[in-house]
PDB file of N, CA, C and O in Angstrom, chain B, residues numbered from 101:
ATOM      1  N   MET B 101     192.302 241.408   9.479  1.00  0.00           N
ATOM      2  CA  MET B 101     191.541 241.602  10.693  1.00  0.00           C
ATOM      3  C   MET B 101     190.242 242.335  10.392  1.00  0.00           C
ATOM      4  O   MET B 101     189.210 241.977  10.960  1.00  0.00           O
ATOM      5  N   GLY B 102     190.242 243.313   9.551  1.00  0.00           N
ATOM      6  CA  GLY B 102     189.019 243.999   9.182  1.00  0.00           C
ATOM      7  C   GLY B 102     188.243 244.523  10.372  1.00  0.00           C
ATOM      8  O   GLY B 102     188.749 245.325  11.157  1.00  0.00           O
ATOM      9  N   HIS B 103     187.041 244.074  10.494  1.00  0.00           N
ATOM     10  CA  HIS B 103     186.146 244.525  11.549  1.00  0.00           C
ATOM     11  C   HIS B 103     186.079 243.543  12.717  1.00  0.00           C
ATOM     12  O   HIS B 103     185.222 243.689  13.589  1.00  0.00           O
ATOM     13  N   ASP B 104     186.945 242.568  12.751  1.00  0.00           N
ATOM     14  CA  ASP B 104     186.898 241.554  13.804  1.00  0.00           C
ATOM     15  C   ASP B 104     186.952 242.159  15.202  1.00  0.00           C
ATOM     16  O   ASP B 104     186.337 241.636  16.132  1.00  0.00           O
ATOM     17  N   TRP B 105     187.675 243.241  15.350  1.00  0.00           N
ATOM     18  CA  TRP B 105     187.819 243.855  16.671  1.00  0.00           C
ATOM     19  C   TRP B 105     186.465 244.271  17.236  1.00  0.00           C
ATOM     20  O   TRP B 105     186.271 244.251  18.451  1.00  0.00           O
ATOM     21  N   VAL B 106     185.525 244.650  16.366  1.00  0.00           N
ATOM     22  CA  VAL B 106     184.196 245.048  16.826  1.00  0.00           C
ATOM     23  C   VAL B 106     183.530 243.882  17.540  1.00  0.00           C
ATOM     24  O   VAL B 106     182.958 244.048  18.617  1.00  0.00           O
ATOM     25  N   PHE B 107     183.607 242.705  16.939  1.00  0.00           N
ATOM     26  CA  PHE B 107     182.949 241.536  17.506  1.00  0.00           C
ATOM     27  C   PHE B 107     183.655 241.043  18.763  1.00  0.00           C
ATOM     28  O   PHE B 107     183.013 240.522  19.675  1.00  0.00           O
ATOM     29  N   GLU B 108     184.970 241.205  18.812  1.00  0.00           N
ATOM     30  CA  GLU B 108     185.696 240.839  20.029  1.00  0.00           C
ATOM     31  C   GLU B 108     185.268 241.725  21.197  1.00  0.00           C
ATOM     32  O   GLU B 108     185.073 241.236  22.310  1.00  0.00           O
ATOM     33  N   VAL B 109     185.122 243.014  20.951  1.00  0.00           N
ATOM     34  CA  VAL B 109     184.692 243.947  21.994  1.00  0.00           C
ATOM     35  C   VAL B 109     183.276 243.610  22.447  1.00  0.00           C
ATOM     36  O   VAL B 109     183.005 243.554  23.646  1.00  0.00           O
ATOM     37  N   LEU B 110     182.373 243.387  21.494  1.00  0.00           N
ATOM     38  CA  LEU B 110     180.993 243.056  21.852  1.00  0.00           C
ATOM     39  C   LEU B 110     180.919 241.745  22.639  1.00  0.00           C
ATOM     40  O   LEU B 110     180.145 241.636  23.591  1.00  0.00           O
ATOM     41  N   THR B 111     181.713 240.760  22.248  1.00  0.00           N
ATOM     42  CA  THR B 111     181.735 239.488  22.966  1.00  0.00           C
ATOM     43  C   THR B 111     182.226 239.686  24.396  1.00  0.00           C
ATOM     44  O   THR B 111     181.654 239.128  25.332  1.00  0.00           O
ATOM     45  N   ASP B 112     183.278 240.472  24.566  1.00  0.00           N
ATOM     46  CA  ASP B 112     183.787 240.756  25.909  1.00  0.00           C
ATOM     47  C   ASP B 112     182.742 241.475  26.748  1.00  0.00           C
ATOM     48  O   ASP B 112     182.563 241.171  27.927  1.00  0.00           O
ATOM     49  N   MET B 113     182.059 242.426  26.137  1.00  0.00           N
ATOM     50  CA  MET B 113     181.037 243.174  26.873  1.00  0.00           C
ATOM     51  C   MET B 113     179.860 242.272  27.263  1.00  0.00           C
ATOM     52  O   MET B 113     179.337 242.379  28.372  1.00  0.00           O
ATOM     53  N   LYS B 114     179.447 241.389  26.356  1.00  0.00           N
ATOM     54  CA  LYS B 114     178.359 240.452  26.674  1.00  0.00           C
ATOM     55  C   LYS B 114     178.763 239.534  27.820  1.00  0.00           C
ATOM     56  O   LYS B 114     177.963 239.283  28.722  1.00  0.00           O
ATOM     57  N   SER B 115     179.986 239.032  27.798  1.00  0.00           N
ATOM     58  CA  SER B 115     180.470 238.163  28.871  1.00  0.00           C
ATOM     59  C   SER B 115     180.440 238.884  30.212  1.00  0.00           C
ATOM     60  O   SER B 115     180.003 238.329  31.220  1.00  0.00           O
ATOM     61  N   TYR B 116     180.908 240.118  30.211  1.00  0.00           N
ATOM     62  CA  TYR B 116     180.906 240.919  31.431  1.00  0.00           C
ATOM     63  C   TYR B 116     179.480 241.112  31.939  1.00  0.00           C
ATOM     64  O   TYR B 116     179.209 240.940  33.127  1.00  0.00           O
ATOM     65  N   ALA B 117     178.574 241.470  31.036  1.00  0.00           N
ATOM     66  CA  ALA B 117     177.180 241.713  31.420  1.00  0.00           C
ATOM     67  C   ALA B 117     176.553 240.450  32.001  1.00  0.00           C
ATOM     68  O   ALA B 117     175.870 240.518  33.023  1.00  0.00           O
ATOM     69  N   ARG B 118     176.767 239.328  31.382  1.00  0.00           N
ATOM     70  CA  ARG B 118     176.191 238.064  31.883  1.00  0.00           C
ATOM     71  C   ARG B 118     176.794 237.684  33.230  1.00  0.00           C
ATOM     72  O   ARG B 118     176.081 237.254  34.138  1.00  0.00           O
ATOM     73  N   ARG B 119     178.103 237.842  33.356  1.00  0.00           N
ATOM     74  CA  ARG B 119     178.793 237.475  34.602  1.00  0.00           C
ATOM     75  C   ARG B 119     178.282 238.291  35.781  1.00  0.00           C
ATOM     76  O   ARG B 119     178.269 237.812  36.915  1.00  0.00           O
ATOM     77  N   HIS B 120     177.863 239.515  35.515  1.00  0.00           N
ATOM     78  CA  HIS B 120     177.410 240.395  36.589  1.00  0.00           C
ATOM     79  C   HIS B 120     175.887 240.506  36.679  1.00  0.00           C
ATOM     80  O   HIS B 120     175.361 241.340  37.417  1.00  0.00           O
ATOM     81  N   GLY B 121     175.187 239.661  35.925  1.00  0.00           N
ATOM     82  CA  GLY B 121     173.737 239.627  36.015  1.00  0.00           C
ATOM     83  C   GLY B 121     173.022 240.770  35.318  1.00  0.00           C
ATOM     84  O   GLY B 121     171.868 241.064  35.630  1.00  0.00           O
ATOM     85  N   PHE B 122     173.696 241.415  34.378  1.00  0.00           N
ATOM     86  CA  PHE B 122     173.078 242.511  33.628  1.00  0.00           C
ATOM     87  C   PHE B 122     172.374 241.926  32.398  1.00  0.00           C
ATOM     88  O   PHE B 122     172.836 242.082  31.268  1.00  0.00           O
ATOM     89  N   ASP B 123     171.251 241.251  32.646  1.00  0.00           N
ATOM     90  CA  ASP B 123     170.584 240.499  31.591  1.00  0.00           C
ATOM     91  C   ASP B 123     170.072 241.381  30.459  1.00  0.00           C
ATOM     92  O   ASP B 123     170.198 241.016  29.290  1.00  0.00           O
ATOM     93  N   ASP B 124     169.499 242.533  30.785  1.00  0.00           N
ATOM     94  CA  ASP B 124     169.008 243.428  29.738  1.00  0.00           C
ATOM     95  C   ASP B 124     170.154 243.929  28.866  1.00  0.00           C
ATOM     96  O   ASP B 124     170.038 243.987  27.641  1.00  0.00           O
ATOM     97  N   LEU B 125     171.254 244.286  29.506  1.00  0.00           N
ATOM     98  CA  LEU B 125     172.413 244.756  28.746  1.00  0.00           C
ATOM     99  C   LEU B 125     172.943 243.647  27.845  1.00  0.00           C
ATOM    100  O   LEU B 125     173.260 243.890  26.681  1.00  0.00           O
ATOM    101  N   ALA B 126     173.041 242.432  28.378  1.00  0.00           N
ATOM    102  CA  ALA B 126     173.526 241.306  27.574  1.00  0.00           C
ATOM    103  C   ALA B 126     172.630 241.081  26.358  1.00  0.00           C
ATOM    104  O   ALA B 126     173.119 240.812  25.260  1.00  0.00           O
ATOM    105  N   ALA B 127     171.321 241.190  26.558  1.00  0.00           N
ATOM    106  CA  ALA B 127     170.385 241.015  25.443  1.00  0.00           C
ATOM    107  C   ALA B 127     170.560 242.116  24.407  1.00  0.00           C
ATOM    108  O   ALA B 127     170.532 241.848  23.205  1.00  0.00           O
ATOM    109  N   ARG B 128     170.739 243.339  24.859  1.00  0.00           N
ATOM    110  CA  ARG B 128     170.935 244.465  23.914  1.00  0.00           C
ATOM    111  C   ARG B 128     172.246 244.298  23.147  1.00  0.00           C
ATOM    112  O   ARG B 128     172.314 244.594  21.954  1.00  0.00           O
ATOM    113  N   LEU B 129     173.275 243.828  23.831  1.00  0.00           N
ATOM    114  CA  LEU B 129     174.553 243.618  23.158  1.00  0.00           C
ATOM    115  C   LEU B 129     174.441 242.504  22.114  1.00  0.00           C
ATOM    116  O   LEU B 129     175.076 242.569  21.062  1.00  0.00           O
ATOM    117  N   GLU B 130     173.642 241.496  22.405  1.00  0.00           N
ATOM    118  CA  GLU B 130     173.398 240.429  21.420  1.00  0.00           C
ATOM    119  C   GLU B 130     172.721 241.018  20.181  1.00  0.00           C
ATOM    120  O   GLU B 130     173.106 240.711  19.053  1.00  0.00           O
ATOM    121  N   GLU B 131     171.718 241.859  20.397  1.00  0.00           N
ATOM    122  CA  GLU B 131     171.045 242.527  19.278  1.00  0.00           C
ATOM    123  C   GLU B 131     172.029 243.409  18.514  1.00  0.00           C
ATOM    124  O   GLU B 131     172.008 243.463  17.285  1.00  0.00           O
ATOM    125  N   THR B 132     172.882 244.093  19.255  1.00  0.00           N
ATOM    126  CA  THR B 132     173.873 244.974  18.635  1.00  0.00           C
ATOM    127  C   THR B 132     174.842 244.174  17.773  1.00  0.00           C
ATOM    128  O   THR B 132     175.212 244.612  16.683  1.00  0.00           O
ATOM    129  N   GLU B 133     175.253 243.010  18.254  1.00  0.00           N
ATOM    130  CA  GLU B 133     176.155 242.175  17.464  1.00  0.00           C
ATOM    131  C   GLU B 133     175.491 241.754  16.153  1.00  0.00           C
ATOM    132  O   GLU B 133     176.121 241.790  15.095  1.00  0.00           O
ATOM    133  N   HIS B 134     174.222 241.357  16.224  1.00  0.00           N
ATOM    134  CA  HIS B 134     173.512 240.967  15.003  1.00  0.00           C
ATOM    135  C   HIS B 134     173.407 242.147  14.031  1.00  0.00           C
ATOM    136  O   HIS B 134     173.604 241.985  12.827  1.00  0.00           O
ATOM    137  N   ALA B 135     173.096 243.333  14.562  1.00  0.00           N
ATOM    138  CA  ALA B 135     172.998 244.525  13.718  1.00  0.00           C
ATOM    139  C   ALA B 135     174.357 244.841  13.088  1.00  0.00           C
ATOM    140  O   ALA B 135     174.429 245.187  11.909  1.00  0.00           O
ATOM    141  N   ALA B 136     175.428 244.721  13.866  1.00  0.00           N
ATOM    142  CA  ALA B 136     176.768 244.997  13.344  1.00  0.00           C
ATOM    143  C   ALA B 136     177.113 244.018  12.225  1.00  0.00           C
ATOM    144  O   ALA B 136     177.671 244.413  11.202  1.00  0.00           O
ATOM    145  N   ARG B 137     176.784 242.748  12.419  1.00  0.00           N
ATOM    146  CA  ARG B 137     177.069 241.759  11.380  1.00  0.00           C
ATOM    147  C   ARG B 137     176.315 242.076  10.091  1.00  0.00           C
ATOM    148  O   ARG B 137     176.869 241.960   8.997  1.00  0.00           O
ATOM    149  N   ARG B 138     175.043 242.479  10.222  1.00  0.00           N
ATOM    150  CA  ARG B 138     174.261 242.850   9.035  1.00  0.00           C
ATOM    151  C   ARG B 138     174.866 244.068   8.342  1.00  0.00           C
ATOM    152  O   ARG B 138     175.078 244.063   7.129  1.00  0.00           O
ATOM    153  N   ASP B 139     175.140 245.112   9.126  1.00  0.00           N
ATOM    154  CA  ASP B 139     175.663 246.347   8.544  1.00  0.00           C
ATOM    155  C   ASP B 139     177.028 246.132   7.889  1.00  0.00           C
ATOM    156  O   ASP B 139     177.273 246.598   6.776  1.00  0.00           O
ATOM    157  N   ILE B 140     177.895 245.436   8.579  1.00  0.00           N
ATOM    158  CA  ILE B 140     179.242 245.207   8.045  1.00  0.00           C
ATOM    159  C   ILE B 140     179.164 244.312   6.818  1.00  0.00           C
ATOM    160  O   ILE B 140     179.905 244.510   5.855  1.00  0.00           O
ATOM    161  N   SER B 141     178.278 243.337   6.848  1.00  0.00           N
ATOM    162  CA  SER B 141     178.103 242.465   5.693  1.00  0.00           C
ATOM    163  C   SER B 141     177.659 243.270   4.471  1.00  0.00           C
ATOM    164  O   SER B 141     178.144 243.043   3.363  1.00  0.00           O
ATOM    165  N   ARG B 142     176.737 244.208   4.677  1.00  0.00           N
ATOM    166  CA  ARG B 142     176.285 245.063   3.566  1.00  0.00           C
ATOM    167  C   ARG B 142     177.419 245.967   3.088  1.00  0.00           C
ATOM    168  O   ARG B 142     177.619 246.138   1.886  1.00  0.00           O
ATOM    169  N   ALA B 143     178.151 246.537   4.026  1.00  0.00           N
ATOM    170  CA  ALA B 143     179.237 247.456   3.669  1.00  0.00           C
ATOM    171  C   ALA B 143     180.373 246.725   2.957  1.00  0.00           C
ATOM    172  O   ALA B 143     181.033 247.284   2.082  1.00  0.00           O
ATOM    173  N   ASP B 144     180.591 245.464   3.346  1.00  0.00           N
ATOM    174  CA  ASP B 144     181.667 244.669   2.755  1.00  0.00           C
ATOM    175  C   ASP B 144     181.156 243.789   1.630  1.00  0.00           C
ATOM    176  O   ASP B 144     181.745 242.746   1.345  1.00  0.00           O
ATOM    177  N   GLY B 145     180.083 244.187   0.994  1.00  0.00           N
ATOM    178  CA  GLY B 145     179.455 243.398  -0.061  1.00  0.00           C
ATOM    179  C   GLY B 145     180.401 243.030  -1.185  1.00  0.00           C
ATOM    180  O   GLY B 145     181.608 243.254  -1.095  1.00  0.00           O
ATOM    181  N   PRO B 146     179.845 242.465  -2.241  1.00  0.00           N
ATOM    182  CA  PRO B 146     180.670 242.031  -3.382  1.00  0.00           C
ATOM    183  C   PRO B 146     181.576 243.148  -3.890  1.00  0.00           C
ATOM    184  O   PRO B 146     181.162 244.301  -4.013  1.00  0.00           O
ATOM    185  N   GLY B 147     182.800 242.783  -4.178  1.00  0.00           N
ATOM    186  CA  GLY B 147     183.747 243.742  -4.726  1.00  0.00           C
ATOM    187  C   GLY B 147     184.519 244.520  -3.683  1.00  0.00           C
ATOM    188  O   GLY B 147     185.421 245.288  -4.016  1.00  0.00           O
ATOM    189  N   SER B 148     184.169 244.325  -2.415  1.00  0.00           N
ATOM    190  CA  SER B 148     184.869 245.043  -1.353  1.00  0.00           C
ATOM    191  C   SER B 148     186.196 244.359  -1.063  1.00  0.00           C
ATOM    192  O   SER B 148     186.301 243.136  -1.149  1.00  0.00           O
ATOM    193  N   ASP B 149     187.207 245.146  -0.721  1.00  0.00           N
ATOM    194  CA  ASP B 149     188.498 244.564  -0.377  1.00  0.00           C
ATOM    195  C   ASP B 149     188.786 244.671   1.111  1.00  0.00           C
ATOM    196  O   ASP B 149     189.935 244.542   1.533  1.00  0.00           O
ATOM    197  N   THR B 150     187.750 244.906   1.908  1.00  0.00           N
ATOM    198  CA  THR B 150     187.926 244.972   3.348  1.00  0.00           C
ATOM    199  C   THR B 150     186.942 244.028   3.995  1.00  0.00           C
ATOM    200  O   THR B 150     186.075 243.456   3.334  1.00  0.00           O
ATOM    201  N   GLY B 151     187.086 243.872   5.299  1.00  0.00           N
ATOM    202  CA  GLY B 151     186.122 243.055   6.018  1.00  0.00           C
ATOM    203  C   GLY B 151     186.777 242.119   6.992  1.00  0.00           C
ATOM    204  O   GLY B 151     187.979 242.196   7.244  1.00  0.00           O
ATOM    205  N   SER B 152     185.968 241.227   7.541  1.00  0.00           N
ATOM    206  CA  SER B 152     186.434 240.333   8.584  1.00  0.00           C
ATOM    207  C   SER B 152     187.040 239.062   8.019  1.00  0.00           C
ATOM    208  O   SER B 152     187.383 238.159   8.781  1.00  0.00           O
ATOM    209  N   ASP B 153     187.181 238.968   6.710  1.00  0.00           N
ATOM    210  CA  ASP B 153     187.733 237.765   6.104  1.00  0.00           C
ATOM    211  C   ASP B 153     189.233 237.890   5.866  1.00  0.00           C
ATOM    212  O   ASP B 153     189.822 237.084   5.145  1.00  0.00           O
ATOM    213  N   GLY B 154     189.842 238.891   6.465  1.00  0.00           N
ATOM    214  CA  GLY B 154     191.274 239.067   6.311  1.00  0.00           C
ATOM    215  C   GLY B 154     191.649 239.823   5.056  1.00  0.00           C
ATOM    216  O   GLY B 154     192.826 239.856   4.698  1.00  0.00           O
ATOM    217  N   GLY B 155     190.706 240.423   4.383  1.00  0.00           N
ATOM    218  CA  GLY B 155     190.916 241.189   3.155  1.00  0.00           C
ATOM    219  C   GLY B 155     192.237 241.918   3.102  1.00  0.00           C
ATOM    220  O   GLY B 155     193.265 241.349   3.469  1.00  0.00           O
ATOM    221  N   SER B 156     192.243 243.136   2.667  1.00  0.00           N
ATOM    222  CA  SER B 156     193.490 243.877   2.503  1.00  0.00           C
ATOM    223  C   SER B 156     193.769 244.800   3.678  1.00  0.00           C
ATOM    224  O   SER B 156     194.615 245.690   3.577  1.00  0.00           O
ATOM    225  N   ASP B 157     193.083 244.606   4.770  1.00  0.00           N
ATOM    226  CA  ASP B 157     193.282 245.465   5.929  1.00  0.00           C
ATOM    227  C   ASP B 157     194.685 245.290   6.478  1.00  0.00           C
ATOM    228  O   ASP B 157     195.129 244.167   6.720  1.00  0.00           O
ATOM    229  N   THR B 158     195.377 246.392   6.673  1.00  0.00           N
ATOM    230  CA  THR B 158     196.745 246.335   7.162  1.00  0.00           C
ATOM    231  C   THR B 158     196.845 246.695   8.628  1.00  0.00           C
ATOM    232  O   THR B 158     197.945 246.790   9.172  1.00  0.00           O
ATOM    233  N   GLY B 159     195.695 246.900   9.279  1.00  0.00           N
ATOM    234  CA  GLY B 159     195.714 247.273  10.677  1.00  0.00           C
ATOM    235  C   GLY B 159     195.813 248.767  10.886  1.00  0.00           C
ATOM    236  O   GLY B 159     195.858 249.221  12.030  1.00  0.00           O
ATOM    237  N   SER B 160     195.847 249.544   9.822  1.00  0.00           N
ATOM    238  CA  SER B 160     195.932 250.995   9.951  1.00  0.00           C
ATOM    239  C   SER B 160     194.681 251.627   9.367  1.00  0.00           C
ATOM    240  O   SER B 160     194.762 252.543   8.549  1.00  0.00           O
ATOM    241  N   ASP B 161     193.526 251.137   9.790  1.00  0.00           N
ATOM    242  CA  ASP B 161     192.240 251.601   9.284  1.00  0.00           C
ATOM    243  C   ASP B 161     192.057 253.081   9.595  1.00  0.00           C
ATOM    244  O   ASP B 161     192.083 253.493  10.755  1.00  0.00           O
ATOM    245  N   THR B 162     191.876 253.857   8.565  1.00  0.00           N
ATOM    246  CA  THR B 162     191.683 255.296   8.752  1.00  0.00           C
ATOM    247  C   THR B 162     190.241 255.704   8.562  1.00  0.00           C
ATOM    248  O   THR B 162     189.910 256.886   8.653  1.00  0.00           O
ATOM    249  N   GLY B 163     189.375 254.731   8.299  1.00  0.00           N
ATOM    250  CA  GLY B 163     187.982 255.036   8.081  1.00  0.00           C
ATOM    251  C   GLY B 163     187.687 255.416   6.640  1.00  0.00           C
ATOM    252  O   GLY B 163     186.532 255.689   6.314  1.00  0.00           O
ATOM    253  N   SER B 164     188.672 255.443   5.776  1.00  0.00           N
ATOM    254  CA  SER B 164     188.451 255.852   4.396  1.00  0.00           C
ATOM    255  C   SER B 164     187.642 254.835   3.609  1.00  0.00           C
ATOM    256  O   SER B 164     187.120 255.149   2.539  1.00  0.00           O
ATOM    257  N   ASP B 165     187.532 253.610   4.133  1.00  0.00           N
ATOM    258  CA  ASP B 165     186.752 252.589   3.436  1.00  0.00           C
ATOM    259  C   ASP B 165     185.320 252.530   3.946  1.00  0.00           C
ATOM    260  O   ASP B 165     184.591 251.587   3.638  1.00  0.00           O
ATOM    261  N   GLY B 166     184.911 253.526   4.724  1.00  0.00           N
ATOM    262  CA  GLY B 166     183.561 253.542   5.260  1.00  0.00           C
ATOM    263  C   GLY B 166     183.490 252.934   6.643  1.00  0.00           C
ATOM    264  O   GLY B 166     182.483 253.095   7.331  1.00  0.00           O
ATOM    265  N   GLY B 167     184.537 252.237   7.070  1.00  0.00           N
ATOM    266  CA  GLY B 167     184.572 251.658   8.403  1.00  0.00           C
ATOM    267  C   GLY B 167     185.117 252.659   9.384  1.00  0.00           C
ATOM    268  O   GLY B 167     185.650 253.701   9.002  1.00  0.00           O
ATOM    269  N   SER B 168     184.981 252.340  10.634  1.00  0.00           N
ATOM    270  CA  SER B 168     185.502 253.222  11.668  1.00  0.00           C
ATOM    271  C   SER B 168     186.766 252.624  12.250  1.00  0.00           C
ATOM    272  O   SER B 168     186.847 251.411  12.442  1.00  0.00           O
ATOM    273  N   PRO B 169     187.744 253.453  12.531  1.00  0.00           N
ATOM    274  CA  PRO B 169     188.953 252.928  13.177  1.00  0.00           C
ATOM    275  C   PRO B 169     188.634 252.556  14.615  1.00  0.00           C
ATOM    276  O   PRO B 169     187.669 253.062  15.188  1.00  0.00           O
ATOM    277  N   PRO B 170     189.432 251.680  15.199  1.00  0.00           N
ATOM    278  CA  PRO B 170     189.221 251.354  16.609  1.00  0.00           C
ATOM    279  C   PRO B 170     189.355 252.616  17.452  1.00  0.00           C
ATOM    280  O   PRO B 170     190.077 253.542  17.083  1.00  0.00           O
ATOM    281  N   PRO B 171     188.659 252.649  18.583  1.00  0.00           N
ATOM    282  CA  PRO B 171     188.755 253.827  19.446  1.00  0.00           C
ATOM    283  C   PRO B 171     190.196 254.066  19.875  1.00  0.00           C
ATOM    284  O   PRO B 171     190.969 253.124  20.049  1.00  0.00           O
ATOM    285  N   THR B 172     190.543 255.328  20.041  1.00  0.00           N
ATOM    286  CA  THR B 172     191.886 255.662  20.509  1.00  0.00           C
ATOM    287  C   THR B 172     191.808 256.161  21.934  1.00  0.00           C
ATOM    288  O   THR B 172     190.738 256.542  22.407  1.00  0.00           O
ATOM    289  N   GLY B 173     192.916 256.160  22.605  1.00  0.00           N
ATOM    290  CA  GLY B 173     192.962 256.653  23.973  1.00  0.00           C
ATOM    291  C   GLY B 173     192.494 255.634  24.988  1.00  0.00           C
ATOM    292  O   GLY B 173     192.400 255.945  26.175  1.00  0.00           O
ATOM    293  N   LEU B 174     192.199 254.420  24.546  1.00  0.00           N
ATOM    294  CA  LEU B 174     191.769 253.369  25.454  1.00  0.00           C
ATOM    295  C   LEU B 174     192.920 252.399  25.661  1.00  0.00           C
ATOM    296  O   LEU B 174     193.769 252.249  24.782  1.00  0.00           O
ATOM    297  N   PRO B 175     192.957 251.744  26.803  1.00  0.00           N
ATOM    298  CA  PRO B 175     194.008 250.744  27.001  1.00  0.00           C
ATOM    299  C   PRO B 175     193.879 249.646  25.957  1.00  0.00           C
ATOM    300  O   PRO B 175     192.770 249.222  25.630  1.00  0.00           O
ATOM    301  N   GLN B 176     194.993 249.191  25.441  1.00  0.00           N
ATOM    302  CA  GLN B 176     194.982 248.133  24.436  1.00  0.00           C
ATOM    303  C   GLN B 176     194.902 246.782  25.114  1.00  0.00           C
ATOM    304  O   GLN B 176     195.590 246.527  26.103  1.00  0.00           O
ATOM    305  N   ARG B 177     194.053 245.917  24.572  1.00  0.00           N
ATOM    306  CA  ARG B 177     193.958 244.560  25.079  1.00  0.00           C
ATOM    307  C   ARG B 177     195.138 243.768  24.562  1.00  0.00           C
ATOM    308  O   ARG B 177     195.591 243.988  23.438  1.00  0.00           O
ATOM    309  N   PRO B 178     195.641 242.847  25.370  1.00  0.00           N
ATOM    310  CA  PRO B 178     196.711 242.000  24.861  1.00  0.00           C
ATOM    311  C   PRO B 178     196.175 241.119  23.727  1.00  0.00           C
ATOM    312  O   PRO B 178     195.008 240.728  23.728  1.00  0.00           O
ATOM    313  N   ALA B 179     197.039 240.817  22.769  1.00  0.00           N
ATOM    314  CA  ALA B 179     196.628 239.965  21.650  1.00  0.00           C
ATOM    315  C   ALA B 179     196.288 238.577  22.179  1.00  0.00           C
ATOM    316  O   ALA B 179     196.931 238.072  23.099  1.00  0.00           O
ATOM    317  N   ARG B 180     195.278 237.977  21.587  1.00  0.00           N
ATOM    318  CA  ARG B 180     194.893 236.627  21.982  1.00  0.00           C
ATOM    319  C   ARG B 180     195.813 235.638  21.312  1.00  0.00           C
ATOM    320  O   ARG B 180     196.107 235.752  20.122  1.00  0.00           O
ATOM    321  N   GLY B 181     196.265 234.672  22.076  1.00  0.00           N
ATOM    322  CA  GLY B 181     197.136 233.635  21.523  1.00  0.00           C
ATOM    323  C   GLY B 181     196.351 232.683  20.639  1.00  0.00           C
ATOM    324  O   GLY B 181     195.134 232.569  20.782  1.00  0.00           O
ATOM    325  N   GLY B 182     197.007 232.021  19.758  1.00  0.00           N
ATOM    326  CA  GLY B 182     196.237 231.100  18.946  1.00  0.00           C
ATOM    327  C   GLY B 182     196.983 230.636  17.843  1.00  0.00           C
ATOM    328  O   GLY B 182     196.480 229.843  17.047  1.00  0.00           O
TER     329      GLY B 182
END
């Protein structure tokens, strides 16, 4: 899973912003997604064993690999079927 949760959250936020006519927010979130992809791509560069490609992430990210763990204290989204 790696950093996939970041992009899922940003996608959900962009959808919400567009649905409610928050065009500036939606545009900023689009920019944020691009920045996140660049930053994560650099952080997960060659030789990295983490990332959004299913690397060695076990779902218990502690931030020791330079990434941030998912926020705590927030309601958990149900897993997407697929």
